[in-house]
Rosetta silent file (secondary structure, phi, psi, omega in degrees, C-alpha in Angstrom):
SEQUENCE: MVTASLAGLQATAQLQVLNPAGAPKVSVVQSGTQNTNFVVENGTQFNVDLRIDKGSDIWGWSMNINWNPDVLKLLNVTEGPYLKQVASNTLFFVAGINNTLGITQGGINDINLENYNAANGSGVLATLTFQAVGSGNSSIAINTETSALSGPSTPPDYQSTEFPFLTVNSAVSVLPPCPIDFCHTGTVNFQDIVYFVSAYIQYHQTGYLNPACDLNRDGTLDFNDIVLFVADYQAYAEAASE
SCORE:     score description
SCORE:     0.000 S_00000001
   1 L     0.000  138.154  177.523   84.902   67.623   80.007 S_00000001
   2 E  -117.477  130.973 -179.325   81.180   67.055   80.512 S_00000001
   3 E  -117.069  134.585  179.697   78.936   66.398   77.540 S_00000001
   4 E  -126.892  142.341  178.896   75.103   66.734   77.669 S_00000001
   5 E  -126.587  143.792  178.271   72.531   65.835   75.036 S_00000001
   6 E  -156.350  122.060  175.002   68.890   66.904   74.718 S_00000001
   7 L    52.808   42.901  177.204   66.483   66.528   71.796 S_00000001
   8 L    82.571   -4.777  176.412   69.299   65.902   69.372 S_00000001
   9 E   -98.449  145.282 -177.125   71.380   68.833   70.598 S_00000001
  10 E  -134.770  140.348  178.459   74.720   68.319   72.242 S_00000001
  11 E  -142.700  152.518  178.706   76.966   70.613   74.252 S_00000001
  12 E  -125.185  154.059  174.800   80.195   70.213   76.182 S_00000001
  13 E  -148.952  149.417  178.702   81.695   72.108   79.094 S_00000001
  14 L  -101.388  124.588 -179.572   84.903   71.865   81.000 S_00000001
  15 L  -108.330  141.391  175.997   84.593   71.670   84.780 S_00000001
  16 L  -102.872  123.976  176.933   87.404   72.390   87.260 S_00000001
  17 L   -92.556  115.200 -178.349   87.410   70.207   90.392 S_00000001
  18 L   -74.450  156.493  177.735   88.867   72.162   93.247 S_00000001
  19 L   -65.829  158.973 -173.870   91.175   70.565   95.789 S_00000001
  20 L   -57.630  -26.852 -178.611   89.511   69.275   98.976 S_00000001
  21 L   -76.078   -8.925  177.284   90.671   72.304  100.984 S_00000001
  22 L   114.565 -169.083 -175.168   88.609   74.618   98.786 S_00000001
  23 L   -71.151  154.988  172.024   89.215   77.324   96.213 S_00000001
  24 L   -59.629  154.092  177.578   92.602   79.004   95.735 S_00000001
  25 E  -125.686  131.019  175.477   93.162   82.204   97.706 S_00000001
  26 E  -113.347  123.286 -173.992   95.070   85.253   96.490 S_00000001
  27 E  -120.553  149.271  168.810   96.106   87.662   99.233 S_00000001
  28 E  -100.279  115.027 -176.589   97.849   91.062   99.376 S_00000001
  29 E  -130.872  154.850  172.987  100.340   90.789  102.223 S_00000001
  30 E   -61.835  130.707 -175.454  103.318   92.760  103.516 S_00000001
  31 L   -53.827  135.514  178.313  106.340   91.206  101.817 S_00000001
  32 L    81.388   -0.149 -178.922  107.965   88.463  103.748 S_00000001
  33 L  -134.341 -178.282  170.532  105.044   88.201  106.185 S_00000001
  34 L  -106.274   12.307 -173.693  101.428   87.161  106.340 S_00000001
  35 L   -72.824  131.407  174.611  100.405   90.644  107.509 S_00000001
  36 L  -110.618   -8.293  174.886   97.389   92.196  105.815 S_00000001
  37 E  -128.886  120.452 -178.633   97.215   95.192  108.190 S_00000001
  38 E  -153.534  169.069 -174.370  100.343   97.256  108.756 S_00000001
  39 E  -120.963  137.084  171.924  101.681  100.762  109.320 S_00000001
  40 E  -132.420  165.459  177.414  104.303  102.750  107.362 S_00000001
  41 E   -94.603  148.585  176.350  105.592  106.266  107.556 S_00000001
  42 L   -58.052  136.717  179.152  104.830  108.918  104.944 S_00000001
  43 L    93.783  -13.461 -178.072  107.624  109.112  102.375 S_00000001
  44 L   -86.424  155.842  171.947  108.805  105.545  102.810 S_00000001
  45 E  -100.043  147.592  178.144  108.843  102.787  100.200 S_00000001
  46 E  -152.079  161.424 -178.408  107.517   99.315  101.023 S_00000001
  47 E  -115.665  144.161  169.128  106.715   96.055   99.259 S_00000001
  48 E  -126.688  150.950  178.234  103.607   93.887   99.212 S_00000001
  49 E  -107.129  141.810  162.292  103.281   90.429   97.732 S_00000001
  50 E   -88.651  108.619 -174.610  100.440   88.965   95.735 S_00000001
  51 E  -110.756  134.924  176.969  100.454   85.592   97.392 S_00000001
  52 E  -109.058  138.364  175.634   98.532   82.518   96.304 S_00000001
  53 E  -127.343  146.503  178.865   97.588   79.681   98.626 S_00000001
  54 E    61.327   31.152  176.528   95.936   76.336   97.747 S_00000001
  55 E   -65.201  140.500 -179.216   96.728   76.912   94.090 S_00000001
  56 E  -140.666  116.394  174.390   95.707   74.009   91.825 S_00000001
  57 E    63.514   41.029 -177.896   96.576   73.586   88.153 S_00000001
  58 E   -88.024  119.271 -179.556   97.557   77.245   87.670 S_00000001
  59 L  -108.753  -24.781  178.345   98.979   77.970   84.211 S_00000001
  60 E  -163.010  163.700 -179.896   98.450   81.752   84.061 S_00000001
  61 E  -156.585  155.246  176.260   96.957   84.615   85.970 S_00000001
  62 E  -141.809  126.689 -178.918   95.918   88.263   85.690 S_00000001
  63 E  -126.613  129.520  172.451   95.349   90.558   88.647 S_00000001
  64 L  -104.671  132.858 -171.110   94.014   94.109   88.731 S_00000001
  65 E  -117.777  140.408  173.820   94.876   96.108   91.856 S_00000001
  66 E  -119.020  149.040  175.956   93.266   99.225   93.371 S_00000001
  67 E  -151.901  171.103  176.902   94.663  101.655   95.961 S_00000001
  68 L   -86.371  110.089 -176.104   94.104  105.171   97.349 S_00000001
  69 L   -70.234  -15.221  175.576   96.183  107.509   95.155 S_00000001
  70 L   -76.204  -15.866 -174.612   96.097  110.232   97.815 S_00000001
  71 L  -117.432  -34.753 -175.798   98.013  107.952  100.148 S_00000001
  72 E  -127.710  152.742  173.641  100.017  105.504   97.988 S_00000001
  73 E  -131.771  127.376  177.742  101.885  105.514   94.682 S_00000001
  74 E   -83.433  120.558 -175.994  102.751  102.279   92.843 S_00000001
  75 E   -94.536  -41.085 -169.404  106.377  102.427   91.681 S_00000001
  76 E  -161.344  153.280  174.690  107.162   99.004   90.316 S_00000001
  77 E  -133.490  131.981  179.790  105.932   95.423   89.913 S_00000001
  78 E  -125.276  148.479 -177.438  108.210   92.401   89.643 S_00000001
  79 E   -70.192  138.569  174.082  107.371   88.799   88.835 S_00000001
  80 L   -87.434  176.948 -175.415  107.274   86.323   91.689 S_00000001
  81 L   -85.903    1.500 -168.398  108.633   82.747   91.587 S_00000001
  82 L   -60.718  -53.691 -179.187  105.302   80.930   91.546 S_00000001
  83 H   -73.054  -23.041 -178.691  105.071   80.116   87.796 S_00000001
  84 H   -65.593  -16.286  177.708  108.849   79.810   87.559 S_00000001
  85 H   -69.469  -17.267  179.481  108.640   76.528   89.473 S_00000001
  86 L  -118.651  -11.363 -177.511  107.180   74.911   86.308 S_00000001
  87 L  -157.324  126.913  176.186  108.589   77.073   83.518 S_00000001
  88 L   -77.578  -20.785 -177.828  111.698   79.236   83.109 S_00000001
  89 L  -107.955  106.624 -179.007  110.101   80.998   80.145 S_00000001
  90 E  -129.985  156.733  174.286  107.055   83.082   81.130 S_00000001
  91 E  -102.656  103.411 -178.665  105.301   86.092   79.729 S_00000001
  92 E  -118.000  126.704  176.476  105.100   88.648   82.566 S_00000001
  93 E  -158.197  154.888  174.191  103.966   92.221   82.007 S_00000001
  94 E  -110.717  118.564 -174.233  102.032   95.072   83.552 S_00000001
  95 L   -64.457  -38.649 -179.960   99.712   96.653   81.021 S_00000001
  96 L  -175.920  148.656  174.712   99.605  100.026   82.758 S_00000001
  97 E  -119.018  122.725  178.885   99.868  101.815   86.130 S_00000001
  98 E  -115.747   95.308 -178.952   97.548  104.772   86.738 S_00000001
  99 L   -79.427   -7.225  173.450   98.624  106.521   89.920 S_00000001
 100 L   -75.705  -42.076  178.874   96.052  109.283   89.329 S_00000001
 101 L   -94.738  -17.186 -177.347   93.169  106.818   89.709 S_00000001
 102 L    75.502   48.184 -177.898   95.013  104.275   91.815 S_00000001
 103 E  -145.785  154.178  167.021   94.568  101.298   89.513 S_00000001
 104 E   -94.908  125.793 -177.714   96.512   98.897   87.298 S_00000001
 105 L   -97.041  120.339 -177.979   95.006   99.183   83.876 S_00000001
 106 L    87.557   -3.371  169.399   94.916   95.945   81.909 S_00000001
 107 L    89.511  163.582  166.423   96.185   93.952   84.840 S_00000001
 108 E   -98.353  120.644 -167.130   99.408   92.405   86.110 S_00000001
 109 E  -123.200  144.115  177.813   99.775   89.351   83.887 S_00000001
 110 E  -150.296  133.562  178.460  101.826   86.139   83.931 S_00000001
 111 E  -149.813  149.173 -179.864  101.534   83.017   81.760 S_00000001
 112 E   -76.152  118.098  179.540  103.611   79.943   81.004 S_00000001
 113 L   -97.246   -4.513 -166.915  105.218   80.206   77.564 S_00000001
 114 L   -98.746  -37.388 -174.158  107.230   77.038   77.808 S_00000001
 115 L  -162.404 -172.734  178.149  104.844   74.141   78.259 S_00000001
 116 L  -103.035   18.939  174.466  101.455   73.100   79.604 S_00000001
 117 L   -68.185  143.326 -177.205  102.796   72.322   83.049 S_00000001
 118 L  -119.405  150.405 -179.087  100.771   73.964   85.815 S_00000001
 119 E   -90.510  150.210  179.582  101.776   75.250   89.249 S_00000001
 120 E  -135.565  162.849  177.143  100.334   74.053   92.516 S_00000001
 121 E    83.627 -151.405 -172.333  100.472   74.968   96.186 S_00000001
 122 E  -111.074  156.969  176.940  101.471   78.264   97.698 S_00000001
 123 E   167.040 -176.518 -177.413  103.870   81.020   96.618 S_00000001
 124 E   -99.469  120.337  175.213  104.349   84.609   95.471 S_00000001
 125 E   -73.954  -48.670 -176.798  102.786   85.654   92.160 S_00000001
 126 E  -157.606  158.514  174.390  104.287   89.187   92.120 S_00000001
 127 E  -118.439  129.492 -177.659  105.815   91.827   94.345 S_00000001
 128 E  -110.785  131.979  177.694  104.567   95.434   94.213 S_00000001
 129 E  -103.429  118.783  179.354  106.678   98.374   95.401 S_00000001
 130 E  -112.052  157.411  168.060  104.685  101.315   96.770 S_00000001
 131 E  -122.235  135.344  174.998  105.675  104.681   98.147 S_00000001
 132 E   -78.183  121.856 -175.036  103.642  106.393  100.849 S_00000001
 133 L  -116.865   -0.064  178.884  102.813  109.862   99.511 S_00000001
 134 L  -168.038  146.840  179.808  100.290  111.115  102.041 S_00000001
 135 L   -70.994  144.240  179.547   99.121  110.419  105.572 S_00000001
 136 E   143.550 -160.532 -177.901   95.912  108.402  105.875 S_00000001
 137 E  -122.634  146.712  177.512   94.580  104.945  105.159 S_00000001
 138 E  -147.922  137.190  165.777   94.485  102.855  102.005 S_00000001
 139 E   -84.778  154.871  165.715   93.424   99.362  101.055 S_00000001
 140 E  -118.763  102.640 -164.004   95.436   97.529   98.457 S_00000001
 141 E  -117.643  145.702  175.104   92.637   95.528   96.881 S_00000001
 142 E   -91.623  125.843  177.555   92.235   92.912   94.158 S_00000001
 143 L   -81.373  102.642 -174.972   89.462   93.703   91.679 S_00000001
 144 H   -65.981  -26.491 -178.470   87.760   90.303   91.416 S_00000001
 145 H   -69.503  -27.300 -175.816   85.700   91.353   88.388 S_00000001
 146 H  -117.777   13.962  179.344   88.758   91.921   86.228 S_00000001
 147 L  -113.304  156.318 -175.292   91.143   89.365   87.731 S_00000001
 148 E  -156.376  146.897  163.702   91.569   85.712   86.825 S_00000001
 149 E  -112.262  138.387 -178.186   93.362   82.434   87.515 S_00000001
 150 E  -139.187  153.284  176.184   93.463   80.002   84.628 S_00000001
 151 L   -96.304  178.962 -179.091   94.528   76.481   83.825 S_00000001
 152 L   -60.402  141.501  173.624   96.244   75.184   80.707 S_00000001
 153 L   -72.481  150.207 -175.023   94.389   75.698   77.430 S_00000001
 154 E  -127.154  143.000  175.951   93.275   72.482   75.801 S_00000001
 155 L   -69.631  158.444    6.942   92.765   71.393   72.205 S_00000001
 156 L   -90.156  -12.048 -175.669   90.904   71.587   69.923 S_00000001
 157 L   -95.496  -11.235  176.170   89.695   75.109   70.776 S_00000001
 158 L    56.368   38.953  174.352   92.589   75.981   73.140 S_00000001
 159 E   -89.879  130.605 -179.879   90.282   77.868   75.481 S_00000001
 160 L   -85.091  141.418 -179.720   91.721   78.329   78.960 S_00000001
 161 L   -88.248  128.742  175.158   89.585   77.502   81.955 S_00000001
 162 E   -93.688  136.771 -176.404   89.216   80.202   84.585 S_00000001
 163 E  -100.577  144.559  170.151   89.038   79.111   88.230 S_00000001
 164 L   -70.709  144.743  179.997   87.025   80.714   91.032 S_00000001
 165 L  -148.664  156.708  177.632   89.243   82.071   93.801 S_00000001
 166 E   -93.843  152.815  177.506   89.025   83.894   97.109 S_00000001
 167 E  -125.563  147.153  173.280   90.721   87.231   97.764 S_00000001
 168 E  -130.318  116.669 -176.681   92.170   88.828  100.893 S_00000001
 169 L   -93.172  166.014  178.664   93.012   92.548  100.624 S_00000001
 170 E  -110.537  159.466  176.802   95.370   94.583  102.787 S_00000001
 171 E  -127.901  123.486 -175.275   94.876   97.758  104.803 S_00000001
 172 E  -115.522  131.018  173.636   97.779  100.206  105.121 S_00000001
 173 E  -108.155  127.496 -178.476   97.932  103.118  107.554 S_00000001
 174 E  -108.600  119.008 -178.371  100.412  105.863  106.616 S_00000001
 175 E  -102.433  154.409  173.123  101.584  107.977  109.555 S_00000001
 176 L   -57.503  151.210  178.533  103.507  111.282  109.414 S_00000001
 177 L   -52.716  137.610 -179.023  107.294  110.818  109.609 S_00000001
 178 L  -105.305  130.165 -176.625  108.378  110.115  113.177 S_00000001
 179 L   -63.997  -17.004 -177.836  111.601  111.756  114.442 S_00000001
 180 L  -104.991   16.952  170.591  112.595  108.614  116.346 S_00000001
 181 L   -82.642   70.380 -172.508  112.452  106.262  113.339 S_00000001
 182 L   -67.826  -28.028 -177.170  116.250  106.241  113.497 S_00000001
 183 L   -90.509    0.054  175.753  116.576  103.068  111.424 S_00000001
 184 L    55.378   45.728  178.651  114.377  104.446  108.597 S_00000001
 185 L   -98.713   -7.990 -175.378  112.194  101.353  108.441 S_00000001
 186 L    86.350   -1.181  173.347  108.887  103.180  108.355 S_00000001
 187 L  -135.302  162.858  174.018  108.037  101.884  111.846 S_00000001
 188 L  -114.679  125.032 -175.419  109.177  102.605  115.359 S_00000001
 189 L  -150.795 -163.102 -174.662  110.103   99.568  117.381 S_00000001
 190 H   -61.412  -29.743  177.910  112.686   98.026  119.697 S_00000001
 191 H   -59.927  -37.749 -179.262  115.509   98.632  117.201 S_00000001
 192 H   -73.041  -31.160  174.211  114.971  102.367  117.610 S_00000001
 193 H   -61.303  -47.883 -178.824  115.052  102.047  121.405 S_00000001
 194 H   -62.302  -41.213 -179.953  118.411  100.249  121.152 S_00000001
 195 H   -60.181  -45.089 -179.006  119.671  102.895  118.730 S_00000001
 196 H   -67.608  -46.091  178.669  118.760  105.745  121.082 S_00000001
 197 H   -60.405  -42.044  179.347  120.124  104.068  124.211 S_00000001
 198 H   -62.972  -41.440  178.778  123.398  103.248  122.438 S_00000001
 199 H   -65.244  -36.850  177.152  123.762  106.877  121.328 S_00000001
 200 H   -62.167  -50.658 -179.927  123.033  108.042  124.881 S_00000001
 201 H   -60.211  -45.338 -178.726  125.646  105.749  126.368 S_00000001
 202 H   -61.782  -38.704 -179.881  128.220  106.682  123.730 S_00000001
 203 H   -62.135  -44.533 -175.827  127.649  110.413  124.357 S_00000001
 204 H   -80.544  -15.242  175.230  128.258  110.072  128.101 S_00000001
 205 H   -93.251  -35.606 -173.398  131.232  107.773  127.668 S_00000001
 206 H  -120.351  -16.227 -177.120  133.055  109.469  124.774 S_00000001
 207 L    87.451   -1.545  178.969  131.384  112.877  124.288 S_00000001
 208 L   -77.697  129.976 -178.223  130.345  111.983  120.717 S_00000001
 209 L  -105.562  120.586  171.462  126.899  113.376  119.917 S_00000001
 210 L   -82.876  109.317 -171.955  124.689  111.567  117.428 S_00000001
 211 H   -61.578  -27.213  179.020  122.686  114.502  116.030 S_00000001
 212 H   -63.207  -29.036 -177.379  119.697  112.314  115.152 S_00000001
 213 H   -94.245   -4.643  173.931  119.163  111.576  118.841 S_00000001
 214 L   -82.119   80.073 -167.072  119.518  115.192  120.009 S_00000001
 215 L   -71.092  -27.387  177.561  115.760  115.576  119.803 S_00000001
 216 L   -98.812    6.348  173.752  115.572  119.094  121.245 S_00000001
 217 L    52.878   46.679  179.259  118.596  120.225  119.210 S_00000001
 218 L  -110.083    9.950  176.330  120.434  121.803  122.125 S_00000001
 219 L    83.051    7.459  177.616  123.822  120.190  121.442 S_00000001
 220 L  -135.650  166.840  176.615  123.628  117.650  124.260 S_00000001
 221 L  -125.871  100.006 -172.805  122.063  114.255  124.842 S_00000001
 222 L  -139.933 -163.559 -175.477  120.482  114.307  128.267 S_00000001
 223 H   -59.003  -31.134  179.877  117.294  113.644  130.257 S_00000001
 224 H   -64.735  -35.091  176.854  115.291  116.129  128.178 S_00000001
 225 H   -69.432  -35.797  176.571  115.950  113.996  125.086 S_00000001
 226 H   -61.408  -43.542  178.954  114.845  110.900  126.980 S_00000001
 227 H   -61.218  -42.727 -179.434  111.541  112.614  127.830 S_00000001
 228 H   -67.338  -38.385  179.975  111.027  113.589  124.184 S_00000001
 229 H   -64.052  -46.082 -179.420  111.899  110.081  123.007 S_00000001
 230 H   -61.814  -41.535 -178.380  109.385  108.425  125.354 S_00000001
 231 H   -64.649  -43.517  179.119  106.672  110.938  124.345 S_00000001
 232 H   -66.112  -37.797  179.226  107.283  110.335  120.637 S_00000001
 233 H   -64.430  -46.556  179.920  107.313  106.567  121.155 S_00000001
 234 H   -64.347  -39.542  178.889  104.012  106.624  123.002 S_00000001
 235 H   -63.682  -41.142 -179.649  102.423  108.949  120.430 S_00000001
 236 H   -66.993  -42.356  179.900  103.500  106.665  117.607 S_00000001
 237 H   -60.297  -42.074 -179.738  102.178  103.557  119.395 S_00000001
 238 H   -66.769  -43.399  179.429   98.805  105.231  119.979 S_00000001
 239 H   -64.894  -39.216 -177.504   98.524  106.420  116.338 S_00000001
 240 H   -68.280  -23.552 -176.607   99.515  103.007  115.002 S_00000001
 241 H   -89.344   -9.708 -177.355   96.789  101.322  117.077 S_00000001
 242 L   -75.369    0.000    0.000   93.971  103.534  115.822 S_00000001
C-alpha cells in the first residue's frame, strides 16, 4: 500500500510489483502443446487451453473469449488445475456461451473459496472444447477489456487488485474433411501413411480389403489407390500451409 498526502488530504493505493521477468501472460494454445496456429478438419472436435505463464500472486481470474461462429462452436469449458494447486475448493463457472455471436458472455470465472493463498508460475486455467462447423479461419481470442487476473482481496475494504497481463491468441484453420484422415484426428500425418501402407500390405497378403483405403471404391487396393492417396496427401499439405 502506498499513501500520499497533499494539503491535508490523504489517499492510499495498492500497487502490484510484477516479477522480474515481466507481466503474466495468458495464451490460447492447442491442448497439450504450445501451438497457437494449427489446422483441424471440419466436423472434428478439439481442445484448447487457456494457459498462464509467469503468474504471480493469482487468487482469481475471469476471461472472455471470442471466436468466429461461422467456423467454430464452443461446446464445453472445464476448469484447469492452476488454482487447484493452492485450494481444493474453488468457484468455477461460465456465465454464458453465445455461439451465435461467438463470445462467452460474462466470462469464464475461477476464484479461490478456501483461503487467501495465491497461485504462482505456469499452468492451465481452463480447457475449452470446440467443434469445427465450417471451413475457413478463426482466431480464438481473449478480450482484454473484459478479462482480468486478480490477487487476494485485503481488509478493511476487501477490494481485489487486478494485475496487468499480456495475451497471446490462437489462429485455427478448418479444412474440409479429408478422405485419408484414417485415424480421425483432424489432421493428416505419418500415422495415416502407416495406416494406408498397412492396409495395402494386408490386402495383398491376405485378401482382406479395408474399405476406408479403397479410395476409388472399385473393390480392390492397388496402384490407383496409391496415386489417389499421394494426391490427397499433397493437397492437404498445400492447404494446411496456406
